[in-house]
N, C-alpha and C positions, 0 to 999 in steps of 0.2 A: 504494500500500500504506500501511499504518499500523502503528505500534507504540506501545502505551500500557501502562504498568505502574503499579500501585498497591501500595504497601508499607505494611502496618499493623504497627507495632512498639509496644513498651511506652510509649514517650514520645509517639507521635503517628503521623501519616499523611503519606506522600510520594506525590505523583501526578505522573507524567512522561509527556508525549506529544510525538511528532513532529508536524510540520505539513505533510508532503508528501502531495499527491494526484497521481495520474497516470493518464492513459488512453492510455498508450504513451510511448515514449521522447521523442516530440516534443510531448507535451502534459502538462507538469509544472507544477503550481500549488501555492501555499501557502494553507492554510486552517487556522484554529484548531480544534483537536480537544479542548481542555481548556476547559471552561466552569465558571465559578464563580457560585454562587447564595448570597447571604448577607444576613443581617440583622445589622448591627453589634452585637457583644457578646451576641448571642442564638443564632445558628447560622451555620455555613458548610458548604456542600456543594460538592464537585467532581464534575463529570461529564465523562468521557472517552468519545469515540465512535470506532467503527470500522465500515466497511462502505460501502454506497452513500451518496454525499454528499447526494443529494436527500432520502433517507430520514432521515439523521441530522440534517440541518438542519431538516426538518419537525418531528421529535421535539423538538429543542431549542426551536423556536419555540412549540410547543404547551405546553411546560413553562413558558416565560416567560408565556404568556397564561393558562394554567390550563385545567383540564378540568371540565366541569359535573358536580357530584355527582348521580348518578341518583336519590337519595332526597330531597335538600334543594333541588336546583337551583342551589345556590351554587357558586362556583368553587373547586375544590381546586387549590392551588399548592404548590410546594416550600416556600414561606415560611410556609404555615399548616399544614403537615403536623404531626401531633402527635408522631410518633416517626420514627426513621430507617427502621423497617420500613414504615410507611405511606408515607414518601417514596419508598422503593424500589418499592413497589407502584404509585405514581403514574407513575414512569418506565416501568414495564411497561405501564400503561394507555395512556400516550402512544404507545408503540410499536405497540400493537394498534390504536389509533385511526388512525394513519397507514397501517397495513396495510389497514384497512377502507376508507379513503379512496382509496388509490392501488394497493393490491395487485393487483386484477384488471387494471387498465390496464397495470401494469408487466408482468404475466404475458403479456398479449396482445402486448406489444411485445418479449417475449423478454428482459426485464430482471429479474434476480434481486433479490428483496427480501432484502437482506443487511444486517444490523445487529447489533452487540453493543456493550455499554456497561459501563464501570466507574463506579460511583456510590459515593461515600464522604463522610464528614464527621461532624459532631457537632452535636446540639442541646444547649444548655446544661443541665447537670444530668442528662444521659443518656449512655449509653456511646457511644464512637466506634466506627463500623462501616464496613465496606467490602463492596460487593456487585458481582457480575457479573450483568448483565441480558442475557438472550438475546433472539433475534428473535421468540420467541413471547410475550415479556413476563414469563416466569418468571425466577427468579434464584437464585443461590447466594451464600453469605456466606463471606468470608475468616475463617480461624481461626488460633489460636495455633500449631498444628503446621505449617502452611504459610502464613506471614504475608504472602503476596503474591498478586496476581491479575494476569493479562495478557490483552490482546486484540490482534487484528491479527496481524502477522508475529512471533509470540512465540518461535519455536523457537530462534533464535540467541541470544537474551538470557536464556533460562531457566537454562542451566547455572550461570552465575555467581550468580544469585539462589538456586538450590538449594544451592549450596556455601557462600555467604557470609552469607546473611541468616537470622537467627533472631528470635523475638519480642523478645529482649533486646538486639538490635543497637541501638546509639545512633542517634538520629534522623538526624543528619547523616552518619553512616556509611551508613545506609540510602540517603540521597540519593546519596552517592558511588557505592555499588554499583549503584544504579539508573541512574546516568549511564554507568557501565561497561557495563551491560546494553544501554543504548541504543547506545553506540559499537559493541559487538559486532554488533548488528543492522544498523547503518548500513554496517559494513564488508562484510557478507555479502549485503545486499539494497539495491540502488540505489533501490528504491521507498520507502525510509525515509530521511528526511534532515532537516537543519536548516531553519529554527530549531526549537528545543526549548522547549516551555512546561512549567513546573513550578510546583507549590505545595507548601508544607510547612505542615501544621497541627499545632501542639502540642496534646496532649491537654488538654482543659478550658480552652483559651484562647478558643474561640468565634470567633476571627478568624485569618486566615492570618498566620503568622509570616514567610513568604516567598512572593511571587508574582512570578515572573521569567520572562523569555524569554532563552534563550541563542542568540545570533546566530552566524553563521559568523565565524570568526576570533577568538572570545572567548578570551583567554589561558588561563584556567583549564581550559576544556574541551579546548583544544588540548594543554595540558601533560598532562592526565589521559590522553588518548589515547596520547600518546607514552610516558608512564611505564608504562601498562598493557601496551603492546606490548613494551617493554623487559623488563618483569617476566616476561612469558610466555616470552620468549626465554631469559632467565636461568634460569627455573625448569626448562624442559625440558632445558637444557644440563646442569644440576646433577644430574639424575636419571640413574643408571647405565643404560647401554645394556642391552637385553634379552640374556640369556645364551643366545641361539639363533643357529644358523648358525656359520660359521667365525669363529675369533678375529679381532678387528679388528687392522688393521695400524697 
């Protein structure tokens, strides 16, 4: 399984992804699902992937190589895309290209063509944007009213994002809540796990402010998990019992 979350707030963008892949309890591996494409001081994009590993790796490889422009014959890449919208379109084109190459063979073998991606970042002088790209290559954009997008095993980590994140949330508070969201998912689904990859992009900086991997046993993440569990226990204890049924003894 996979869990990835992108949080776009007033100050910038946080992208967080786990690294666990599994084909059963006895076949668990670690693969990077957060990929960074950048031209120093000019643009930085983050791409997070979920779904069939062979499909996602093929898409990422195509994006590194580029896709031939049907009109000019030149190679379109993320590093020469003129806008974030055009870059998101290129991600969609790469997905469709892989489907065209491998889709029929996968169908014959009974393998589902399963892929979704989160793509975000900024080109210097343009707005910072975050998109979710679907398996058909179409996409939607994150907005101010719901300033986050998720892919993969998202249901366990969504409630904390719904309650705690707004567009005006501080950038590193967004990172903290994103890590709590990841912890909630890890506790409820063994298919999501450490290490965790993350990047923080401050708006108009054009380069990552933070690009980090959280390994098992890292003190801050361990402390965050313990504090969040304790806070939940304290919160539910502080809420009065429902006034239903017989009086409590």
